[in-house]
N, C-alpha and C positions, 0 to 999 in steps of 0.2 A: 328195591334187590330190585332187579330187571326180572322181566315173563320169565330164565331159565334156571334166576338164580345162579348164573354163570357168575365167574367174577376176574374182571378185562383187567391184566397189568400193566397193557402201554398198546397204545395205539397210533399208528406211525405208516402216512406217505411214503411209495414206493414213487418213483421217481425213477423210469427209463431216464435211459443219457448215455449216448453217443462217444463219451466222453470223462470219465468214470474220473481221473487228473485231474481234468478241467472243474467237472461238477464238484467236485470233490474241494475242491483251492477254494470255488465261486461260497461254498457254506462254511468253508474254515473264515473267512472275512466275517460274517457273521459271527462267529465264535463257535461255529461244533470245532467239535475234535473226534476225528478218524477216534472206532472202533475198535474196527472187523471191517481187512478190507479181504476178499475170497477174492480177489480180480476180478470177475464178474456181478459183484455184488462189495459196496463198502455203507455199512453204520456209520453215522456220524451221531454223535452225545454229541448236548449241551454240558459242558461238567458242570454248570452250577444246577443246570436241573435235569437230573439223569434219566427223566422218563419222555423228553423233548429229543426225539430223535427224527434222521432223514434218512433212509432207502436207498440209494444209487442201483439201481439194477441196468450191465449191458443187453442177456440175458439169462434167464432164468437158468441154471445148471441145471436144474432136474423137469421141470416145466413147459410143455407147449408155448404159453406164454405165461408174459412178466403179470406179477400182478398189481393192480391200483394201490392199492390200503392192503397194513400187514397188520394182525389184533391177534397180540399174546393172551392166551386165556387159562386159565388154572384148572382146567380141564377140558384135552382138545378133542378128547376122545367122544362127553360127550355132550359138545360141540359138536361135532361131528354127525353123533346121531340126532341132534336138537335138530339140524339142518337137512338132516336129510328126509325128515318126519312130515317135510315141508313141500316133500317134495324139488325146491332147490333143485341148480344145474352143481350139479360138482364137476367143476372147469379139470381138480388135480386131483387123484386117489389119497385117502391118506398114505398117508407116509415117517417110513424113519428114514430124516435126512443121514448120510455118514457126515455133515457139519455138528449136528445138537441137537438138531430136533425135530419136532417130532410135526406136521403139520396136511395141509388138507386150505385146496381152494374152491371157492364155491364164486358162482353169480351173481348176485344182490339184486335188488328189483328196476337198478338202472339199468343193468350191464357191464354194472364195478366188479373186477374180483379180488376177492377177499380174501388176503391170504392168511389163516385164523391157527397158527403155532403156538406149541408147549411145550418149552427147552426143558430135553433130558437130564 
């Protein structure tokens, strides 16, 4: 069990792209299929293993920076409080987004931006 007791549902790389159509086509050649397409964000999923995913982002619609990694947790509010207590830099405050998630961004010790997310 992790130190925090937090349960991770999935961890997904977020890839910034200038051409989501071309990038999506490339990853589909590797066996992924589009699960969600918001225009600015495309979620690609392995049909054989639905937790194997890639997210393509042009420009995050609600945050000032694109994340490098998304981690879906079972309790995003508890994760937010645990991270805040350490003094880590919150890059995007905890927010209920219009596309059905509650999330925040935090900078890891190496400067990577992590999107910590829970589905509503």
